[in-house]
N, C-alpha and C positions, 0 to 999 in steps of 0.2 A: 546443790541439787536443783534449785529453781532455774538456774541458767540452762542446765541440761533439759529440764522439762520444757522450758520456753523454746529451746532449739528443736526439740522433738516435735512440738506443736507446729512450729514453723515448717519444718521439713516434711511433715506429713499432710500439710494442706494440699488440697486438690491442685491448685495452680502450680505449685512447685513440682509436684509429681508429673503433671502434664508437660511442664517445661522440660523436665529431665528426659521424658520419653521423646519429645520433639527434638531435642539436641541429639540424642542417640540416633533417631531415625534420620535426621538431617545429615549427620556425619556419614551414615551408610549411603544415603542418597547421593551425597557429594562424591563418594568414591565411585559409585555406579556411573554418574555423569562424567566424571573425570576420565574413566575408562572409555566411555562412549566417545568422548571428544578425542582423546589421544589415540585410541586404537581403531576407531571406525570413521570418524569425520575428518580428522586432520590428514591421514595418509592420502585420500583422494584429492584433497585440496592441495597438498604438497605436490602430488603428481601433476595436477593441472597447471601449476605455476613453475614447472620445470624440475620435478623430482626433489624438491627441497624438504628436508626434515626440520620442522620448526625448532625443535629442541637443540638442534645443532647450530642454529644461527647465533654467531657471536661476533663481537668487535674486539679485536686484539689491541689493547691499550699499551701493553709492554710485552715484548717477546720473552720467551723462556730463556734462561741463562744455562748454557751447556758447558760441561768441562771438556777436556781433550778427548775423552772416550765417549762423547756424545750422551753422557748421563745428565739428567736434569738436575741442576744445582738449585735453581729457583724457578718455580713454575711461572707460566705466562699469566699476566693479569688481563682478564677478559671481561667484557660487558656482555652478559648473556641475555640479550633482548629476545631471543627465540623462546626461552623458557617463560619470559614475561608474556609474550604473545599467546603462548599455550595456556597460561593461567588466566589471561583475560578472556580467551575463548571459552574456557571452562566456566568462568563466572557468568558470562553472557548467556550461555546455554542453561546453566542452573537457574539464573534469575528468570529467564523466559519460561522454563519448565514450572517453576514455582508460581509465576504469574498465571499460566494456564490452569494449574491445579486450583489456585484460589478462585479463579473465574468460574471453574466448573463447580466448586463447592458453593459459591454464592448463587449460581443458577439453581442448584438444588434447594437451597434455603428460600429463595424467592418463590419457587413453585409451592413450597409448603406454606409459606405465608399467604400467598394469593388464594389458596384453596379456602372456600367459604367455610367458616366454622359453624357448627350447629348452634342455633340460638339457645342461649342458656335459659333454664327454667326460671320463672320469676321467684323472687324471694318471698318469704312468708309475709313480710310487710306489704309487698306489692300486691299479693293475693288478697290480703285483708283490706287494703285500700280500694281495690277493684270491687270487692263485695260491698263495701260501704258506699261507693259511688253508685253501684247498681241499685242498692236499697233506696238511696236518696232519689234516684231517677223514678223508681216505682212510686215512692211516696208523693212525689211531685205530680205525677200523672194521676 
């Protein structure tokens, strides 16, 4: 039972729950950005460079083997560098989006830190010492 209690204490810590939420939101954010790249950004780029669909870019290393009736016996061996390019673009856009988001958050926290805080009230000891100081000044005069 101690093992389960230790695990429960670990899993219910704030950091672990925050991390779990971050991973879930990050996964959803990744899907959104992947769709943005694949469906909105890459088609115009492909059109600009001659109507190329990046996910179709391949390098055939070995041709497919066909039988007499033109049925594929062994599929072609291809190097799918277009899919890699698509994934690299996804990564760059996700990384840039996260960079902008972190920069925005840090700007908000800087503004909060720069705001002057109200001066704290003196402690009881400080008040008492000030009174003693004032009494000594009066006694001296």
